[in-house]
N, C-alpha and C positions, 0 to 999 in steps of 0.2 A: 342865932337861928339859921337854918339852912336856906337854900334858894327858894324863893316864893313859888308856889304852885302855879301862879299866874304868869310867871316869866316864860316867854316863848322860847322854845328850843331852836337851835340853828337850822335843823332840818325843816321845821315848820315855816320859818322865815323864807327859806329857799323855795318851798312849795308855793308860798303866797306870792312871791315875786315872779315865779315862772309863768310865762304867757301860756294861757290855756285856750285852745280852739274848742268851741262847743261841739258836742256830738252832732252827727249829720242832721237828724230831724230838727234839733234846736237851731242849727245854723240856717237851714232852709226857711224855717218859720220866721227867724229873725230878719232874713233878707226880704221875705214877703212883707213883713211889717214895715221895714224901711222903705220899700218901694211904695207902699200904701201912703206913708207919710209924705213921700216926695210928690205924690199926686196933688197934695195941698200946696206945695211950694213951687214945683216946676210948672211953668206955663204950659197949658195944653195947646197942641198944635198939630197940623197935619199937612202933608203934601197932596197935591192933586194926583190922581192915578188914572191911567187910561189903558184900555185893553189893546194889546198889539196882536193883530190877527196873524201876522207872519211868524211871530215867535210863540203864539198861543199862550200868552201870559199877560198879566196886568203889571204895568211898569209905573214907577214913580216919575213924575214930570219935574225935571230939574228947574229950580227957580220959582216954584209955585208954593213954597212953604208959607203958611199963614196961621196966625193964632186963632184958636177957637174958644168957645166958652169953656171955662174951667169945669172939669168933671171929676172932682175928687172921689175916691173910693169910700163908700160908706162902711160902717162897721159890719153891717149885714153882708155886704158884698165881700168884704175881707174874709169873713168866716166861710162863706160859700165858695170862695176861690179854691179851697182844697178839693171840694167835690168836683168843681169844674175842671180843675187840673187833672184829677183822676180820669174824668171823662175824655179830656183832650188827649191823654196818654193811653187811652184804652187799647189801642191796637198794639202798642209796644208792651203793655202790661199782659195782655192775652198771650202775646208771643213768648214772653219770659216764663209764664206759667206752663205753657206747653213744653218749652225746651227743658225747664227744670224737671218736669215730670218724666220726660223721655230719658233724660240723662240719669235720673235716679234708678231707672230700670237697668241701664247699662252698668252703673256704678255698683249696684248690688250683685251683679253677676261676677264681679272680680276680674272681668276681662281687661279693663283699662289698667288696673294695677299690675296685672301680669304682663301686659304688653309694655307698659312703661318700665317695668323692672328690667325687661330685655333691652329696651332702648338705653336706659341709664347705664346698664352694664357695658353696652357697646361704646358709649361715650365716656366711660369712666376715665377721669383725669383730663377730659376735654369738654367739660360741661359748658365752658364759656364759648366754645366753638358752636355747640348746639344752640345756645342762646342767640348768637349772632345770625346763624342760619335761619332760625325761626322768625326773628325780627325782620330780616331782609325779605323773607317770603311774604310776610304780611304787608310790608311796605309796598311791594309790587302790586298786591291786590288793591291797596288804597290809591296807588298812583294811576292805575289803569281803568278800573271800572267803578271807582269811588266806593270801595268796600268799607263799610262802617258798621251798621246794624248787623250785617251778615257775620261779623266776627263773634257775636255773643255766644253761639254754640261752642266755640273753641275755648272760651274762658275757663270753663270747668276742667277741661282736659289739661290746659297749660298750667293751671294752678296746681293740679295734681303732679304734673311733671316737675314743677319747681320744688314742691315739697319732697318729691322723691330724690331730687338732687341735693337735698339738704338746705334749701333756701326757704323763703317764705311766700305768702300769698301775693305780696307786692310784686315780686319778680315774675310770678305767673301772669298777673294782669298786665304788667309792663311789656312782656313778650308779645302779647296780643295788641293791647291798646296803643302803647307807644310805637310799636312796630308799624301798625297800619296807618297811624297818623303822620309818620315820617313821609309816607308817600302821598297820603290824602291831602295834607296841607300844602306840600309843594305843587301838587296837582298837575304833573306833566300831561296826563290824558284823562283827568278826572272830569266827567261831564257835569257834576253837581256844583262845583265851585268855579273852576277855570272855564268850563264849557259855557255855563250860563252867563258868567261875568263877561266873557269875550263876545258873546252874542249881543249883550246889552251895549257894549262899547264898540260894536260893529267891527271887531277885529277878526281876522281869519281864524277859524276854529283850530285851537291847539297850536297856534303859531308861537314862536319863542320857546320851543321845546328845550333847546340846549341849556339855557340858563336855569330853567326850572329843574332839569335833571341834575345840574350842579348843586342847586339848593337841596334837592332830595338826598343826594349822595352825602353831602356834608352833614345834613341833619341826622341821617342814619348812623354815621360814624360817631357823632356826638351822643346819640341815644344809646348805642351799644356800649360805648365807653362808660357812660353814666350808670347804666344798669350793672355792668360788670364790676365797677368800683363799689357799688352798693352791695353786691354779692360778696366781695372781698371783705368789706366791713362786717357783714353778717358772720362770716367764717371767723374773723378775728374776735368778735364779741363772744361767739360761742366758745372759742378756745379759752378766753379769759374768764368766762363764767361757767366752766364745765363742772358744775356741781352734780349731785346725785340725781336731782330732778331733771336736769338737762340731759344727762346721760340716758336716763330712762326714756325720755321723750324721743331722743334720737334713735334709740334701740327700737321702740315701737314703730317709729316712722319707717325705719329700714325694713322691719319685718312685714309691714303692710304691703310692701312691693315684692316680697319673696313668695309669690303665689305661682303655682304651677300653671303653665300655659297649655291647658288641655285642648283637645280637638274642638270641644264645644265653645270654649273661649276664643279660639282662633276663628270660628265661624262668626261669632259676635263681632270681633274686631274687623272681619271682612265686611260685615254689614255696615259697620260704622264708616269704614274707608269708602265703601260704595256710596254711602249717603253724602259724604263730603264731596266726592267727585260729582255726583248729581247736583249738589248745591251749587258748586262753582259753575258747572255747565248751565244750569237754569238761570242763575243770576246774570251771567255774561251773554247768553244767547237769547233769553226770553225776558230778561228784566224782572225776575221773580222778586217778590217783596214779602212782607210779613205773612200774608195768607198762604202763599205757596210754600214758603219755607217751613211754616208751622205744620202744614199738612205733611211735608216730607219727614220732619222729625217725629211727628206723631206716629206715622207709619213705621218709621225705624224702631221706635220704642215698642210698638205692638209686636213687630217681627222678632225683636230681641227677646221680648217676654215669652213669646211662643217657644223659641229655641231653649231659653233658660228654664222655663217652668212647664214645658211640655203641654201647653194648651190650658194651663190652669188660669183662667181669666180673672178669678177672684184675687189671686196673688199679684197678677199683672196690674189690676186696677188699684190695689192697695199701695203698691210701690209707686205708681204714677201719682196718686193723690198725695202721698207723703212728700214726694219730690216737689210737686206743685205748691204744697203748703209751705215748704221751706223758702219759697220765693215771695212770700207775703210782704216781708220787710222791703225787698227790692221794689215791689209794686207800689207800696206806699211812698217810698222815697221819690219815685218817678212822678207820682201825683203831686207831691209837695214841690218838686222842682218846677213843674208846669204851672203851679199856682202863682209863682212869681210873674210869669208871662201874662197870665190872666189879669192880674192886678195892673200891670203896666199898660196893657191894651185897653182896659176899662177906663183908666185915667188919661188915656191919649197923650202919653208923655214920650213914647218911643221916637216918634218923628222929631220931637223937640230936641232930644238927646243927640240924634244924628245931625240935625241942623246946627246945633251949638258947637259940636266938634268940628264941623266943616269950616266954620267961619275963621278960626285962628290959623288953619292950615294955609289959607289963601295969602297970608302975610309972611310966610316963611320962604327961605330960599329952597331950591329944588330938592337937594339932598335931605334937608331937615323936614321938608314937606312930605317926602316919601316915607321917612321914619314916622312922622306924625300920623300919616294914613294908617300905617301898620298898628301903631299903638291905639289910635282911635278905634280901629276895627276890633282890636282885642277887647276893649271896654264894651263896645256895641254887642259883642258876642254874648255877654252876660244877659242881655235882653232878648236877642234874636239868635238862638243857637243853631237854627237851621241854615245850612249853607246856601241853598237856593233862595230861601226866604230873605236872608241878608242881602244876597246879590240883587234881588228885585228892589229892595228898599234903598240900598246904599250905592250901588254902582251907577245909576243915572246921575247921582249927585257927584260922586267921585270922578266920573268920566268928564263931566263939564268942568269940574274943579281942576283936573289935571291939565286940561287945555289952557286954563288961565295961568297956571303957576309954572309952566314949562316942564312938567313931568309927563312922560309918554303914558298913553292909556294902558299899554302893556305893563308898565311898572305899577300903575294903579291896580291892575288886576292881580298882580303878584302880592302886593301889600294887602289887598283884601283877602286873598286865599290863605295867606300865611297867618294873618291876624285871626281869621275865622278858625282855622284848623289847629294851629299849635296852642292857642289859648284854651281850646276845649279841654285840655288836660287839667286845668285848674278852675273850670267853670262848673259850679254845682247845679246849673240849670240845664246842662247838656245831658240828654237822655241816655246816650250810649255809654258815657262815663258812669252815670249813676246805675244803670242796669248792670254794667260789668262789675262794679264794686258790690252790688247786691248779690250777683251770682257767686262772687268769690267770698262773700261774707266779710268784706273789708270796709272799715270806716273811711269816710271822706277825709277825716283829720289825718289819718296815717298816710293815705295816698297823697294828700296835699303836701306833706313834708317831703315826700319823695319827688313829686312832680314839679314843684315850684323852682328848685334850683335848675332843673332841666329846661324849663321854659325860659329862664333867664339866659342860659347858655345858648339855646336856640335863637333867642332874640338878638343876641350879639352877632351870630352868624347871619341871620336874616338882614340885619342892618348893613352888614358888609356887602351882601349880595345886592341889596337895594341901592346902595351907594354906587356900586359898579354899574347897575342898570341905568341910573340917572346920568352918570358921567360919560357913558358910552352911547347915550341916546337910544337905548334898547327899544326896539320897535316890533313891527314896522312903523307904528306911530303911537 
């Protein structure tokens, strides 16, 4: 007799053995369920908090942690956490809908494709130079005024740029997201992580600039190298798998950017460029946030629609609605990511996690303690993805802890900022990451495979910098 039909083939065995990361919604729901289970296991507790009038914020009082009555999350609360997560993320969700609608109007005009075609032609053979320039520009934005959510409008443009250069969506998102967090995480002049943390630690504002600039520079070099290496692998894989389908896809991709740059499209690109300039000015000068930026991009979309469709508001409205509808998945993912935080807060386990991580750090020598602070902060980042929110909870504890274990407060601030920022790249609860992936139509699984090796490389560099900070007594204190 021949081989039994029940005998598994080699390919099937390999597929079964291969580790599979669930798709993004399943991953987020699984984490939410895990956190809900932990509310039955992890003791509930909290720190005392008091309002600081000088800093106009509520701060955690170090040394005041105490256990409270267990408050496990019920089944009903678990299911309602998705709704509450959507409500908590409502400002960002509304922002994404408006940006998606506005960019759909521009995209349908063909102006971006025509402009990118010119840009790619100019950098033909030097695509890697363009990638490095773009990432460096975004890193400066993150380092100076804490640019983060403000990068979302650029994601769609850079994804298209990446595709035009023959790469994929991962590279487009990396140019924006990885670029900006090189600067944001090092935080040379970032008011949201370094600024808040230094105020809590009573350090001179933005002191210790030199070492943070070194951290940023090294992080940027690592990120650019990592991204370019990924691009090179993509090119090699395409050459090895250059079948008829691949050739046809590349041909269609190339033709999509061979669009004439008409006077009308030049006007539309001028409107887009002016919008970006106004955005940067408004954020830096007046501290614009979601409401103001949404208004700016809505006005941009309306103006572009008038130029493109000569005042046909029905066409403008249809394109806007289609673009906004395309953001539904991104909106739902942001709500699911916030549901994790809703469950953790309801079960009162966040303060317990922070306290439990702080205890073993007090028993390590100074260098290992600094590394421990960084790693602990990375894990805390899964529960509290907001930089200023983390600073309020964590830094009063880390500040007191650093005084006890011989680590300067300045070093503790760097460990906090780095753990907060760099780990965002692999944190499914971080709204900017999830929104960027949603705008790009990119799964978290695919992004995670790209970002995890980079975070490991960054972590090695950060540990080197933290060791130098400890050994030199980096301060002023």
